[in-house]
Chimera marker file (.cmm) of the C-alpha trace (Angstrom):
<marker_set name="trace">
<marker id="1" x="8.376" y="-2.467" z="-15.211" r="1" g="1" b="0" radius="0.5"/>
<marker id="2" x="7.680" y="1.218" z="-14.583" r="1" g="1" b="0" radius="0.5"/>
<marker id="3" x="9.587" y="3.085" z="-11.911" r="1" g="1" b="0" radius="0.5"/>
<marker id="4" x="7.862" y="3.622" z="-8.591" r="1" g="1" b="0" radius="0.5"/>
<marker id="5" x="7.196" y="7.267" z="-7.763" r="1" g="1" b="0" radius="0.5"/>
<marker id="6" x="8.132" y="8.900" z="-4.454" r="1" g="1" b="0" radius="0.5"/>
<marker id="7" x="4.736" y="9.728" z="-2.998" r="1" g="1" b="0" radius="0.5"/>
<marker id="8" x="3.323" y="10.616" z="0.427" r="1" g="1" b="0" radius="0.5"/>
<marker id="9" x="1.932" y="7.739" z="2.464" r="1" g="1" b="0" radius="0.5"/>
<marker id="10" x="-1.583" y="9.232" z="2.268" r="1" g="1" b="0" radius="0.5"/>
<marker id="11" x="-1.540" y="8.768" z="-1.530" r="1" g="1" b="0" radius="0.5"/>
<marker id="12" x="-0.323" y="5.186" z="-1.161" r="1" g="1" b="0" radius="0.5"/>
<marker id="13" x="-3.114" y="4.449" z="1.332" r="1" g="1" b="0" radius="0.5"/>
<marker id="14" x="-5.711" y="5.948" z="-1.042" r="1" g="1" b="0" radius="0.5"/>
<marker id="15" x="-4.407" y="3.847" z="-3.950" r="1" g="1" b="0" radius="0.5"/>
<marker id="16" x="-4.526" y="0.678" z="-1.835" r="1" g="1" b="0" radius="0.5"/>
<marker id="17" x="-8.102" y="1.517" z="-0.806" r="1" g="1" b="0" radius="0.5"/>
<marker id="18" x="-9.021" y="1.767" z="-4.505" r="1" g="1" b="0" radius="0.5"/>
<marker id="19" x="-7.541" y="-1.730" z="-4.898" r="1" g="1" b="0" radius="0.5"/>
<marker id="20" x="-9.905" y="-3.115" z="-2.247" r="1" g="1" b="0" radius="0.5"/>
<marker id="21" x="-7.869" y="-2.732" z="0.949" r="1" g="1" b="0" radius="0.5"/>
<marker id="22" x="-9.367" y="-1.153" z="4.046" r="1" g="1" b="0" radius="0.5"/>
<marker id="23" x="-7.721" y="0.412" z="7.067" r="1" g="1" b="0" radius="0.5"/>
<marker id="24" x="-8.019" y="-1.910" z="10.043" r="1" g="1" b="0" radius="0.5"/>
<marker id="25" x="-6.137" y="0.150" z="12.605" r="1" g="1" b="0" radius="0.5"/>
<marker id="26" x="-3.377" y="2.683" z="13.129" r="1" g="1" b="0" radius="0.5"/>
<marker id="27" x="-0.712" y="2.222" z="15.774" r="1" g="1" b="0" radius="0.5"/>
<marker id="28" x="1.456" y="5.313" z="16.202" r="1" g="1" b="0" radius="0.5"/>
<marker id="29" x="2.823" y="6.063" z="12.723" r="1" g="1" b="0" radius="0.5"/>
<marker id="30" x="1.838" y="2.798" z="10.991" r="1" g="1" b="0" radius="0.5"/>
<marker id="31" x="-1.461" y="2.035" z="9.261" r="1" g="1" b="0" radius="0.5"/>
<marker id="32" x="-2.460" y="-1.637" z="8.995" r="1" g="1" b="0" radius="0.5"/>
<marker id="33" x="-4.539" y="-2.482" z="5.915" r="1" g="1" b="0" radius="0.5"/>
<marker id="34" x="-6.295" y="-5.733" z="4.983" r="1" g="1" b="0" radius="0.5"/>
<marker id="35" x="-8.151" y="-7.192" z="2.032" r="1" g="1" b="0" radius="0.5"/>
<marker id="36" x="-10.319" y="-10.318" z="1.878" r="1" g="1" b="0" radius="0.5"/>
<marker id="37" x="-9.658" y="-12.659" z="-1.062" r="1" g="1" b="0" radius="0.5"/>
<marker id="38" x="-10.972" y="-16.129" z="-1.935" r="1" g="1" b="0" radius="0.5"/>
<marker id="39" x="-7.568" y="-17.529" z="-0.873" r="1" g="1" b="0" radius="0.5"/>
<marker id="40" x="-7.652" y="-15.758" z="2.503" r="1" g="1" b="0" radius="0.5"/>
<marker id="41" x="-6.698" y="-12.412" z="3.960" r="1" g="1" b="0" radius="0.5"/>
<marker id="42" x="-3.917" y="-10.172" z="2.631" r="1" g="1" b="0" radius="0.5"/>
<marker id="43" x="-2.428" y="-7.566" z="4.932" r="1" g="1" b="0" radius="0.5"/>
<marker id="44" x="0.142" y="-4.806" z="4.650" r="1" g="1" b="0" radius="0.5"/>
<marker id="45" x="1.589" y="-2.091" z="6.864" r="1" g="1" b="0" radius="0.5"/>
<marker id="46" x="2.075" y="1.464" z="5.586" r="1" g="1" b="0" radius="0.5"/>
<marker id="47" x="4.285" y="3.828" z="7.605" r="1" g="1" b="0" radius="0.5"/>
<marker id="48" x="2.915" y="7.368" z="7.766" r="1" g="1" b="0" radius="0.5"/>
<marker id="49" x="5.627" y="9.605" z="6.285" r="1" g="1" b="0" radius="0.5"/>
<marker id="50" x="5.651" y="12.760" z="4.181" r="1" g="1" b="0" radius="0.5"/>
<marker id="51" x="7.398" y="10.836" z="1.422" r="1" g="1" b="0" radius="0.5"/>
<marker id="52" x="7.825" y="7.064" z="1.114" r="1" g="1" b="0" radius="0.5"/>
<marker id="53" x="11.159" y="5.857" z="-0.209" r="1" g="1" b="0" radius="0.5"/>
<marker id="54" x="11.024" y="3.669" z="-3.303" r="1" g="1" b="0" radius="0.5"/>
<marker id="55" x="12.310" y="0.601" z="-1.414" r="1" g="1" b="0" radius="0.5"/>
<marker id="56" x="9.696" y="1.042" z="1.308" r="1" g="1" b="0" radius="0.5"/>
<marker id="57" x="6.901" y="1.369" z="-1.254" r="1" g="1" b="0" radius="0.5"/>
<marker id="58" x="8.208" y="-1.705" z="-3.065" r="1" g="1" b="0" radius="0.5"/>
<marker id="59" x="8.050" y="-3.684" z="0.188" r="1" g="1" b="0" radius="0.5"/>
<marker id="60" x="4.487" y="-2.509" z="0.826" r="1" g="1" b="0" radius="0.5"/>
<marker id="61" x="3.435" y="-3.673" z="-2.650" r="1" g="1" b="0" radius="0.5"/>
<marker id="62" x="5.049" y="-7.098" z="-2.085" r="1" g="1" b="0" radius="0.5"/>
<marker id="63" x="3.149" y="-7.473" z="1.204" r="1" g="1" b="0" radius="0.5"/>
<marker id="64" x="-0.072" y="-6.419" z="-0.532" r="1" g="1" b="0" radius="0.5"/>
<marker id="65" x="0.606" y="-8.725" z="-3.514" r="1" g="1" b="0" radius="0.5"/>
<marker id="66" x="0.007" y="-5.820" z="-5.910" r="1" g="1" b="0" radius="0.5"/>
<marker id="67" x="2.004" y="-5.236" z="-9.095" r="1" g="1" b="0" radius="0.5"/>
<marker id="68" x="3.682" y="-1.918" z="-9.789" r="1" g="1" b="0" radius="0.5"/>
<marker id="69" x="1.467" y="-1.407" z="-12.839" r="1" g="1" b="0" radius="0.5"/>
<marker id="70" x="-1.748" y="-1.983" z="-10.858" r="1" g="1" b="0" radius="0.5"/>
<marker id="71" x="-0.594" y="0.413" z="-8.164" r="1" g="1" b="0" radius="0.5"/>
<marker id="72" x="0.379" y="3.202" z="-10.583" r="1" g="1" b="0" radius="0.5"/>
<marker id="73" x="-2.986" y="2.875" z="-12.409" r="1" g="1" b="0" radius="0.5"/>
<marker id="74" x="-4.788" y="3.503" z="-9.091" r="1" g="1" b="0" radius="0.5"/>
<marker id="75" x="-2.782" y="6.543" z="-7.990" r="1" g="1" b="0" radius="0.5"/>
<link id1="1" id2="2" r="1" g="1" b="0" radius="0.2"/>
<link id1="2" id2="3" r="1" g="1" b="0" radius="0.2"/>
<link id1="3" id2="4" r="1" g="1" b="0" radius="0.2"/>
<link id1="4" id2="5" r="1" g="1" b="0" radius="0.2"/>
<link id1="5" id2="6" r="1" g="1" b="0" radius="0.2"/>
<link id1="6" id2="7" r="1" g="1" b="0" radius="0.2"/>
<link id1="7" id2="8" r="1" g="1" b="0" radius="0.2"/>
<link id1="8" id2="9" r="1" g="1" b="0" radius="0.2"/>
<link id1="9" id2="10" r="1" g="1" b="0" radius="0.2"/>
<link id1="10" id2="11" r="1" g="1" b="0" radius="0.2"/>
<link id1="11" id2="12" r="1" g="1" b="0" radius="0.2"/>
<link id1="12" id2="13" r="1" g="1" b="0" radius="0.2"/>
<link id1="13" id2="14" r="1" g="1" b="0" radius="0.2"/>
<link id1="14" id2="15" r="1" g="1" b="0" radius="0.2"/>
<link id1="15" id2="16" r="1" g="1" b="0" radius="0.2"/>
<link id1="16" id2="17" r="1" g="1" b="0" radius="0.2"/>
<link id1="17" id2="18" r="1" g="1" b="0" radius="0.2"/>
<link id1="18" id2="19" r="1" g="1" b="0" radius="0.2"/>
<link id1="19" id2="20" r="1" g="1" b="0" radius="0.2"/>
<link id1="20" id2="21" r="1" g="1" b="0" radius="0.2"/>
<link id1="21" id2="22" r="1" g="1" b="0" radius="0.2"/>
<link id1="22" id2="23" r="1" g="1" b="0" radius="0.2"/>
<link id1="23" id2="24" r="1" g="1" b="0" radius="0.2"/>
<link id1="24" id2="25" r="1" g="1" b="0" radius="0.2"/>
<link id1="25" id2="26" r="1" g="1" b="0" radius="0.2"/>
<link id1="26" id2="27" r="1" g="1" b="0" radius="0.2"/>
<link id1="27" id2="28" r="1" g="1" b="0" radius="0.2"/>
<link id1="28" id2="29" r="1" g="1" b="0" radius="0.2"/>
<link id1="29" id2="30" r="1" g="1" b="0" radius="0.2"/>
<link id1="30" id2="31" r="1" g="1" b="0" radius="0.2"/>
<link id1="31" id2="32" r="1" g="1" b="0" radius="0.2"/>
<link id1="32" id2="33" r="1" g="1" b="0" radius="0.2"/>
<link id1="33" id2="34" r="1" g="1" b="0" radius="0.2"/>
<link id1="34" id2="35" r="1" g="1" b="0" radius="0.2"/>
<link id1="35" id2="36" r="1" g="1" b="0" radius="0.2"/>
<link id1="36" id2="37" r="1" g="1" b="0" radius="0.2"/>
<link id1="37" id2="38" r="1" g="1" b="0" radius="0.2"/>
<link id1="38" id2="39" r="1" g="1" b="0" radius="0.2"/>
<link id1="39" id2="40" r="1" g="1" b="0" radius="0.2"/>
<link id1="40" id2="41" r="1" g="1" b="0" radius="0.2"/>
<link id1="41" id2="42" r="1" g="1" b="0" radius="0.2"/>
<link id1="42" id2="43" r="1" g="1" b="0" radius="0.2"/>
<link id1="43" id2="44" r="1" g="1" b="0" radius="0.2"/>
<link id1="44" id2="45" r="1" g="1" b="0" radius="0.2"/>
<link id1="45" id2="46" r="1" g="1" b="0" radius="0.2"/>
<link id1="46" id2="47" r="1" g="1" b="0" radius="0.2"/>
<link id1="47" id2="48" r="1" g="1" b="0" radius="0.2"/>
<link id1="48" id2="49" r="1" g="1" b="0" radius="0.2"/>
<link id1="49" id2="50" r="1" g="1" b="0" radius="0.2"/>
<link id1="50" id2="51" r="1" g="1" b="0" radius="0.2"/>
<link id1="51" id2="52" r="1" g="1" b="0" radius="0.2"/>
<link id1="52" id2="53" r="1" g="1" b="0" radius="0.2"/>
<link id1="53" id2="54" r="1" g="1" b="0" radius="0.2"/>
<link id1="54" id2="55" r="1" g="1" b="0" radius="0.2"/>
<link id1="55" id2="56" r="1" g="1" b="0" radius="0.2"/>
<link id1="56" id2="57" r="1" g="1" b="0" radius="0.2"/>
<link id1="57" id2="58" r="1" g="1" b="0" radius="0.2"/>
<link id1="58" id2="59" r="1" g="1" b="0" radius="0.2"/>
<link id1="59" id2="60" r="1" g="1" b="0" radius="0.2"/>
<link id1="60" id2="61" r="1" g="1" b="0" radius="0.2"/>
<link id1="61" id2="62" r="1" g="1" b="0" radius="0.2"/>
<link id1="62" id2="63" r="1" g="1" b="0" radius="0.2"/>
<link id1="63" id2="64" r="1" g="1" b="0" radius="0.2"/>
<link id1="64" id2="65" r="1" g="1" b="0" radius="0.2"/>
<link id1="65" id2="66" r="1" g="1" b="0" radius="0.2"/>
<link id1="66" id2="67" r="1" g="1" b="0" radius="0.2"/>
<link id1="67" id2="68" r="1" g="1" b="0" radius="0.2"/>
<link id1="68" id2="69" r="1" g="1" b="0" radius="0.2"/>
<link id1="69" id2="70" r="1" g="1" b="0" radius="0.2"/>
<link id1="70" id2="71" r="1" g="1" b="0" radius="0.2"/>
<link id1="71" id2="72" r="1" g="1" b="0" radius="0.2"/>
<link id1="72" id2="73" r="1" g="1" b="0" radius="0.2"/>
<link id1="73" id2="74" r="1" g="1" b="0" radius="0.2"/>
<link id1="74" id2="75" r="1" g="1" b="0" radius="0.2"/>
</marker_set>
């Protein structure tokens, strides 16, 4: 499993959009993103920071049900 990079939240949001997620709303410093799948709706919350910590990014990917490899390919 490749290591997750430390990236700005804007890059993470762009990568998730490439994976089919769309921004639903933004409340203060958190962006809520959703994606429709045949099994239902998948949602994740991305905090808007200059740099996301690796643990935070890992949690976002678990919420989004996206593998590290898929995410890195779409950066």
